[in-house]
C-alpha positions as CSV (number, residue, x, y, z in Angstrom):
1,X,5.5,14.0,6.5
2,X,7.5,11.4,4.7
3,X,7.2,7.6,5.1
4,X,10.3,6.6,7.0
5,X,12.3,3.6,5.9
6,X,12.3,2.1,9.4
7,X,8.5,1.8,9.2
8,X,9.0,-1.0,6.7
9,X,10.3,-3.3,9.4
10,X,8.7,-1.8,12.4
11,X,5.2,-2.5,10.9
12,X,5.9,-6.2,11.6
13,X,5.8,-5.7,15.3
14,X,4.1,-2.4,15.8
15,X,1.6,-2.0,13.0
16,X,-0.8,0.4,14.7
17,X,2.0,2.8,15.6
18,X,3.3,2.7,12.0
19,X,-0.1,3.3,10.5
20,X,-0.8,6.2,12.9
21,X,2.4,7.8,11.7
22,X,2.1,7.1,8.0
23,X,-1.5,7.1,7.0
24,X,-1.5,10.9,6.6
25,X,1.6,10.8,4.4
26,X,1.3,11.3,0.6
27,X,4.9,10.1,-0.2
28,X,4.6,6.5,-1.4
29,X,7.8,6.6,-3.5
30,X,10.1,5.0,-0.9
31,X,8.1,1.8,0.0
32,X,7.2,1.3,-3.7
33,X,10.8,1.6,-4.7
34,X,12.1,-0.7,-2.0
35,X,9.4,-3.4,-2.7
36,X,10.1,-3.1,-6.5
37,X,13.9,-3.5,-6.1
38,X,13.5,-6.5,-3.7
39,X,10.9,-8.2,-5.9
40,X,13.1,-7.8,-9.0
41,X,16.1,-9.1,-7.2
42,X,14.2,-12.2,-6.0
43,X,12.8,-12.8,-9.5
44,X,16.3,-12.4,-11.0
45,X,17.8,-15.0,-8.6
46,X,14.9,-17.4,-9.2
47,X,15.2,-17.0,-13.0
48,X,19.0,-17.4,-13.1
49,X,19.3,-20.4,-10.8
50,X,16.0,-22.3,-11.3
51,X,13.7,-21.3,-14.2
52,X,16.4,-20.9,-16.8
53,X,18.3,-24.1,-15.6
54,X,15.2,-26.2,-16.5
55,X,15.6,-25.3,-20.2
56,X,17.3,-27.6,-22.6
57,X,20.6,-26.5,-24.1
58,X,18.8,-25.9,-27.4
59,X,16.7,-23.2,-25.8
60,X,19.6,-20.9,-24.6
61,X,18.1,-18.0,-26.6
62,X,14.9,-18.2,-24.5
63,X,16.8,-17.5,-21.2
64,X,17.1,-13.7,-21.7
65,X,13.4,-13.6,-22.6
66,X,12.4,-15.5,-19.5
67,X,14.6,-13.2,-17.4
68,X,13.1,-10.0,-18.8
69,X,9.6,-11.3,-18.5
70,X,10.2,-12.4,-14.9
71,X,11.6,-9.0,-14.0
72,X,8.7,-7.2,-15.5
73,X,6.1,-9.4,-13.8
74,X,7.8,-9.2,-10.4
75,X,7.9,-5.4,-10.6
76,X,4.2,-5.1,-11.5
77,X,2.5,-8.0,-9.8
78,X,2.8,-6.9,-6.1
79,X,1.2,-3.5,-6.8
80,X,-1.4,-5.0,-9.1
81,X,-2.4,-7.3,-6.3
82,X,-2.4,-4.5,-3.8
83,X,-4.5,-2.3,-6.1
84,X,-7.1,-5.1,-6.7
85,X,-7.4,-5.8,-2.9
86,X,-7.7,-2.1,-2.2
87,X,-10.5,-1.7,-4.7
88,X,-12.4,-4.7,-3.3
89,X,-12.1,-3.5,0.3
90,X,-13.0,0.1,-0.8
91,X,-16.2,-1.2,-2.4
92,X,-16.9,-3.4,0.6
93,X,-16.5,-0.5,3.0
94,X,-18.8,1.7,0.9
95,X,-21.5,-1.0,1.0
96,X,-21.2,-1.0,4.8
97,X,-21.5,2.8,4.7
98,X,-17.9,3.4,5.9
99,X,-15.6,5.6,3.8
100,X,-11.9,5.2,3.6
101,X,-9.8,6.9,0.9
102,X,-8.2,4.6,-1.7
103,X,-4.8,6.1,-0.8
104,X,-5.1,5.0,2.8
105,X,-6.1,1.5,1.7
106,X,-3.2,1.4,-0.7
107,X,-0.8,2.3,2.1
108,X,-2.2,-0.4,4.3
109,X,-1.9,-2.9,1.4
110,X,1.8,-1.9,0.9
111,X,2.7,-2.5,4.5
112,X,0.7,-5.7,4.8
113,X,2.7,-7.0,1.8
114,X,6.0,-6.9,3.8
115,X,5.5,-10.4,5.5
116,X,4.8,-11.9,2.1
117,X,8.0,-10.3,0.7
118,X,10.0,-11.9,3.6
119,X,8.3,-15.2,2.9
120,X,9.5,-15.0,-0.8
121,X,13.0,-14.1,0.4
122,X,13.2,-17.1,2.8
123,X,11.9,-19.4,0.1
124,X,14.6,-18.3,-2.3
125,X,17.3,-18.7,0.4
126,X,16.2,-22.2,1.3
127,X,15.8,-23.2,-2.3
128,X,19.4,-22.1,-3.0
129,X,20.5,-24.1,0.0
130,X,18.9,-27.3,-1.4
131,X,19.8,-26.5,-5.0
132,X,16.2,-26.7,-6.2
133,X,13.0,-24.7,-5.9
134,X,10.7,-25.6,-3.0
135,X,7.2,-26.9,-3.9
136,X,5.6,-25.1,-0.9
137,X,5.7,-21.8,1.0
138,X,8.0,-21.6,4.1
139,X,6.1,-22.1,7.4
140,X,2.8,-23.1,5.6
141,X,0.4,-26.0,6.3
142,X,1.4,-27.4,2.9
143,X,3.9,-29.7,4.5
144,X,0.9,-31.8,5.8
145,X,-0.2,-32.6,2.2
146,X,1.5,-35.4,0.3
147,X,0.4,-34.3,-3.2
148,X,1.9,-30.8,-3.9
149,X,-0.2,-30.5,-7.2
150,X,-3.6,-31.0,-5.6
151,X,-6.0,-28.1,-5.0
152,X,-6.0,-28.8,-1.3
153,X,-2.2,-28.4,-1.3
154,X,-2.7,-24.9,-2.9
155,X,-5.1,-24.0,-0.1
156,X,-2.7,-25.1,2.5
157,X,0.1,-23.3,0.8
158,X,-1.8,-20.0,1.0
159,X,-2.3,-20.1,4.7
160,X,1.3,-19.7,6.0
161,X,2.6,-17.9,9.1
162,X,3.5,-15.0,6.9
163,X,0.1,-15.0,5.2
164,X,-1.6,-14.8,8.5
165,X,0.8,-12.1,9.6
166,X,0.0,-10.1,6.5
167,X,-3.7,-10.5,7.2
168,X,-3.2,-9.3,10.8
169,X,-1.3,-6.2,9.7
170,X,-4.0,-5.4,7.1
171,X,-6.8,-5.7,9.7
172,X,-4.9,-3.5,12.1
173,X,-4.5,-1.0,9.3
174,X,-8.3,-0.9,8.7
175,X,-8.9,-0.5,12.4
176,X,-6.5,2.4,12.6
177,X,-8.1,4.1,9.6
178,X,-11.4,4.2,11.5
179,X,-9.8,4.6,14.9
180,X,-11.7,7.9,15.6
181,X,-14.9,6.9,13.8
182,X,-17.7,4.6,14.3
183,X,-16.6,1.1,13.1
184,X,-18.2,-1.9,14.6
185,X,-16.6,-5.3,15.3
186,X,-19.0,-6.8,12.7
187,X,-17.5,-4.7,10.0
188,X,-14.0,-5.8,11.1
189,X,-15.1,-9.4,10.9
190,X,-16.6,-8.8,7.4
191,X,-13.4,-7.2,6.1
192,X,-11.3,-10.0,7.6
193,X,-13.6,-12.6,5.9
194,X,-13.4,-10.8,2.6
195,X,-9.6,-10.9,2.7
196,X,-9.5,-14.6,3.7
197,X,-11.9,-15.2,0.7
198,X,-9.5,-13.3,-1.6
199,X,-6.7,-15.6,-0.3
200,X,-8.8,-18.7,-1.1
201,X,-9.7,-17.4,-4.6
202,X,-6.0,-16.6,-5.2
203,X,-5.2,-20.3,-4.3
204,X,-7.8,-21.5,-6.8
205,X,-6.4,-19.2,-9.5
206,X,-2.9,-20.4,-8.9
207,X,-4.1,-24.0,-9.1
208,X,-6.0,-23.5,-12.4
209,X,-3.2,-21.5,-14.0
210,X,-0.7,-24.3,-13.2
211,X,-3.1,-27.0,-14.4
212,X,-3.5,-25.4,-17.8
């Protein structure tokens, strides 16, 4: 059974149906390829119109390096993040004496990344409209914070509509994996808490990396 391309947008509204259809599939090439192409495209636009424009004229030779580096990072980082989250949840489930194959957790991670990809796309579109990069994530709580460089601002930036949407899809994916098995509500709460904690730690990491 192959992963169908329409699952990549149907998962936004019908996650359980999509997971029931695709969790038994071994073909991950299509979603990986699509996410990679979109991520590279977004990174290319961001590098051409924003990052490279911030360089002085004396640093023209650095632009191709920045572009190549951005393309590489954008093609690797989504899947690196999905792998790390899958490993953490895999271990957490084992600790709670619930087994889920790493492949299934990776599939859930891929589909739950779709809202974040849409968020990046909207950020680029709005940034192009204003002619400068946004200092916050679209539809996040960050608009309530006056200082965009504060740690609190990074926390607010992490909890956007698309971030919550992604977390919801991931939770539905975990529930679907254990649909015909014993999996208590307490375990669902623990997994949800772990993924919220990962989001918070990611906000701290982004803040520290920007500060250095």
